[in-house]
N, C-alpha and C positions, 0 to 999 in steps of 0.2 A: 504494500500500500504506500509506503514512503517513497518508493521509486516512482510510482505514478504521480504522486503529489509534487515531487521535485520536478519531474518532467513538465507537468502542467504549469507550475509556477514560473519556470524559466522558458516556457514556450519551445521546448525541445522537440525537434522532429522525430519521427519514428526511427529513422536510421541512426540518430544520435543515441536513442535509448538502447539500441542493440550493441552499441560500442562502449557503453559504460563499463568502467573497471570496478566491479562490485566485489567485495570480500565474501569469502565463503569458508566454511569449515568442512574439509573433505569427508570426515566420518558422518556428517549430518546433511550434506547437500552436494549438489553437482556444481561444477565450475560455471555452468550456464544457469542463470536465474530464470525463473518462469517468465518474468517480464521480457527478458531478452529473447527467449525462445519464441514468445508470442510476436514480438517486434520483427524478428527474422522471418517468421512464417508470413506475416502481413506483407513484408517487403517482397518476399518471393512471389506471392500471389499478385501483388500490385504490379510488379515488373512483368509478369506474364500477361496481365491485362493490357498493359501498355504495348507489349510486343504484338499481341493479337490485333489490337487496333491499328498498329502501324502496318501489319501485313494486310489487313482488310482494306486499308487505304491505298495500297499499291495499285498502279494502273493494271487493268486486266485481271485483277483478283476476283475470284468467284465469291459471292455472299455465302456465308455458312448457314 
């Protein structure tokens, strides 16, 4: 929750959230925070959407 609050307060973009250097305790958690995993998944899907639109806009492309 603190990660989201910090990101909102500072107007941080999603890609900035995925690059945060957050501390963790190896026996209790993973090196990737759940917030970072969610941000990376959103970025991957967002980039796919952008690529799909770019391909759809190419001359001679067929509508899907």
